N, C-alpha and C positions, 0 to 999 in steps of 0.2 A: 603399561603405555600401550606399547606396539600390537599386542594384544586388541585391547581396547580398540585402535584407531584400524585395525582389519574390521573387527565387528561394525564399526560406523561406518566402512565402504561396501560391507558386503550388504547390508541395511539401506543404501542411497537408494532412492527412486530414480527414477529415470526420467530422463528431463523432459520437463512438460513442454516446452517451447519448438518441439521438434518443426522445422515448415515443410510443407508438402513440394514433392517433388515439381521442380517449375522449368522452363525449357533452358535453362545453362545447364541444368544436369547432362541432359544428352546430348547436347553442343560437347561437354567433357568427355562424355563417352565417346562421341565419333570420333573427336581429336585423338584421344585414347588409341582406339581400335585402328584408325588409319595407320599415328606412328608406327603403331606395335608388327603393320603387313609393311611397309617402308622399312621398316630396320631389318623383319624376318626375312625378304626378298633384297633387299642391297647387303647386307651388314655380313661381312667377313667372318669365317670360322664360328659360328654356328652349329653348334651340338644340336645334335635331333633338330635339322630344322625346320620341317614342317609341321610334328609335333608341336615345337615349342612355340612357333606361330600361331598353330591354332588356340593353346594354352592360355597364353597372351592378350588373344584378340578376343576370347569367348568368358577371361573373367573381366575384362572388362564394364560389359555391361552389369555385373553384378554391382557396382558403384552406386547403379539407382537404389536401391533399398539399403543402402550403407546407414541412413537416419532413423528405419522404420526398425530392420534388423540388423543391427550391426556387430551383435552375438554372430551370428546366420556367418554376415560377409567374411566376419576373419577366421568362424572354423575352414570358410569354403575355399578363401588364397593362400591362408597360410596352410591347410593342414593340403592343397594341391604343390605349395611348393616346400612343403615336409615330404611326401609324396617324392615329387620331383628328388628330391637331395639326397632320398634311397635311393632310389631308381639309379644315380647317379653311383652312390656307394657300388652296390653289386657289379654293374656292369663298366667301372672301371673308365668310366668316361669322363670328359673336364665338365666345368661347371652348363648345365641347365637351363635354359633361362634366356630372356634377353632384358638388355640396359631400361627402355621404355615398362617392366613390371615392377619402376619404383613409385607407381600411383598404390602400389600394394602401402604406401605409408598413408595414404586418406583412410584406409579400412580404422589402423590404428588409430589415427585420429579420431574416427565419428567414433570408433568405441569409447573412448573417455568422451569426446563431448555428448553422445547420447544417451551413451547406455546405461543400464541399472549398477549397481556394485558388484554385482553377484556375477555380472555378462562381461563388467570391466575386471572382474580375476578372474575370473575362467577365459575372458580372450588375449588376454595378457600369456596366462600361462599357456595357453596355445602358441602366441609367436614365441615366447621364450624355445617353445622345443623346436618350432622351425627354424628359428634361427639358430641354436646348436646344430642342430642337423646341417642345416647351410654350411658352417662354420667346419663341422669335419668334412663334408666331403667336399669344398673348395680348397681346404687345404691351405685357409688363412693365417697370416703371420699376424702378431700381438696387435698392431698397431692397426689393421683392417678389425681385426675382433670390437676394439674399443671404439673405433668411427663408426662401425657396423651399428654394434650396439650405444654411440651416442645418436646418431639417425633417428633412432627408432625410439629412443627415449626422451627426443627434441619432437616428433610429431605428438607421443602423448602428451606431453608436455604444453603444448599448445592447446590440447583438447581441452585439457582441463582448464590452461585459463582463458580460455573463453566460458566455460562454462560455468567457469566462478565469478567470471565478469556478467552473464548474462544474470546467472541469480542474485547474486546483488543489485540489479538491478531491478531483476520481479519483487526483494523484498521490501526495495525501496517504494517501489511503486504501489505494492500492500500498504506499508507505510503510510503514505501520501492520503492513499485513498479510507484506510480508517479514521486517519485526523479530520479529513472531508466528511465521515461518516456522524463521527461525532461530536464534531463543529454546527453541521445541519440536526442534526436531534437535541444541539444546544436551542438552536436558534430556534427551531419547530415546540421543544419543550416552554423554552422563554414565551413566545408568540401566543398559542393558544390557553396558556395556564392564565396567564395575563385576563387576554380579554374574556378567558369563560368566567375566569373571578368576578371581572366588572359584569358581566351577564348574571352572576348569582346574586351579587347586590343589587343592582338594580331589579333582579326580578322581589328580593326579599324586602326592597322598597316600596315598590307596587301595589306587592300585598300586603305591606302595614296598611298602606295610603288609601287603597280602593273605596272602605266604606269611606272613611272621612274629606277624602280628595279627590273625588273619578279624577280630576286633569291632572292630577300629581301622577297616578297611578297610567295615564297615558302616557303624560311625559318620558315614565317611566320605560315602556311599551318603545318607545321611537329611540332611546338609549338603546336598549336592547338589541335592536334592528339595525343600528349604528354598526354597535360593537360585533353584531352576528356576521353581518356584512364585511369588515374589515378582516376578519376570524378567517372566513373564506378566502379574500382575495389572497391573504398574508399566505394561505397553506397551501390555492395553488399556485402561488412562484416556488414556494418550497418543493412541492411535486415535481411540478415543471426542472428542477435541475436533479432531482432523481431520476428523471428518466431518461436511458441512453438515446443520443440524439438527439435533444431536444434544446435546444439554446437557451440557457441560461438569460431571463430579464428581469434584473435586479432594481428595483428604486432606489431610489437616495436614503442611505442608510442616516435612519433618527442618532443623533447623537443628544452633547450636554445641551447646545440653545434648545432642543424637545423637549426635556424633562419637565419644563414648562405645561407641555400638554397635558401632564400628570396632576396639576393642583384642580384642586374641584371645594367644594364648600359645601354640597348636598350629592350624595347622603350621607351622613355618619358610616365611615368617618370623615373627617376632615382629613386633605393632603395639602399642605404645606408645602412648597418649592422654594428653596432659594441656594440660588449660583450667581456667584461675584460679575459684576458685569466687563468686571479688566480679565475675566478670563482671554488668556491667551489663546492662539491655536493651538490646535494639539492634532496630531498624528488619529489618522482615521481610526486604526483597533482601539485607539485607546478613548479616542471620542464616543463610537461605536458602544467600547466595553461599558464606559458610566454608565451609559442611557441602559445598557440592560442588566445594571447591576441591580441599578434603582426599581427599573421596572418589575423586576422577579421579588426582589424583599418586597418592596411594594404588595404584590402578590401574594407573598407570603404572608405580611399584615392583615390582608382583606381575610383571607382564608382562614387565620389561625388564631390570629389578637381576639380572645373577647371581651366584649362590652368595650372596646377599642373606642375613643372619641377622636385624636387625633391624630398625624401619622407625618413625621417629620422628616423632608429630605434637604439633605444640606451638601454644599459643593464648594470644596477648599483647595486654592494653588496656593502651593509659595514655596521657596528655594526648587524646581525641580519635582516637587513631589506632588502627586494627587489627592488628596482623601476626598471620600465618598462614605456620609455617614445616613442613613434611615433609621430612625426609631418610631415607636409607638408605645402610648399608654395603654396597652389591653393590660389584660389579666393572664397569668399561666397559670395551670394548673399543671400545681408539681407531681399530685397522683398519675397525671397523664401524659407521659412522654412526647413532646413534639417531633413528626417525623416529616421532613422538609422535600423526601424523596431524592428526586434529581432535581431539584431548583439549587441546593444549596450545594452537593456536589459540582454542577455547571458554573456556577458561581464563580467556584475555587480556582475552579480549574483557568476559565476566563483571567482573573486576578494573575495566576503564575503564572500563565503563559506570559504574560507583559512584567513577570518579574517582582511583583506584589507580594502583600496579606492581606487573608481575608480574617475576620472574624466575626463570631456571630453566637452571641448569647443571652440569657437573660441579662436587659441592666438593673445595678445596683437598686434607682429606685424605682423598680419596677417596668412592665415591657418588656418591649427585647429589640436589642441593635444591633443593626448588619456594619463594622466595622470595613472600609475597605483601604485600603493604601499602596501606590502606584508610582512609578516614575512616569512624569508628565510626556516623557518623552516614551520614540518605539526602541525596543530592545534591536541590538544589531548582533 
């Protein structure tokens, strides 16, 4: 398990949300440089005063690259600290360095927050070596050692916590965008498939009647023009949503009350719609889903039901449940499997998102039946 965890950490990519250098970084570096200068000039008992001050002041600007090059910054900072510790051991001098060099903890935080897995492993190893050399050089006691390790651990843990939080937000945002894309794709499919199927049916009817009743063919062309115009308008609305920075201009979403617009007496097949007059108010998502389900089921019937003369759409609401049934009397060729493509998948997703079930298949008496059952109230 430990080897697997280390292997996973080693393969971890860099954080992708590293911000660019901003004015606050320059302010931080300026404050730290001034603090180091003041400490080096005013504090008593500073070993190797000019050199220690120069080191503390000179390493502060390295913070400007802590997000883009976290490992390099750690190696430079803690490598210098380790070199100072070794010099202290060789010279026998007291601890070399300023208290203001506590900003080294920012390098540890940045390493874990922004670095890749291998950078974190290598960087923490460098920090551990520098901490070990400093502990030996300063002759610190167990309490100081435990306290120092605790501070370093806290800095690393802070970087890990903020990194995990940021990655969680990114995953949640990606999932939200994925759901939006699926929803838009479902809407686009339902809209285009329905209108194009209607255009195809009208075109077939117009071609069949062109020789006998030219005026009927003209009516079919008018209907085709209307369907094409509605298709273009709805597609433009969907594309506008997909464009970054473009405002979404949604019109009123069709619902159960609009199901009657799907009814027709000609051309064949006849579409009969029955909706109870006492239908109670439905949540918007349920209301819109019922219409889209009926629209897609009707589209499938127009496309796949051979020699169908009638399609029936029925809506029933009872005991907090809503049931939609769409049936046709077309013929099904058992030797030719029916492929509804993304339509049936989209219908199933719509119903499941509302906590319902959907069944679609051949009816016992012939034809095809789509039966959707869902709560009449929105899921919480």
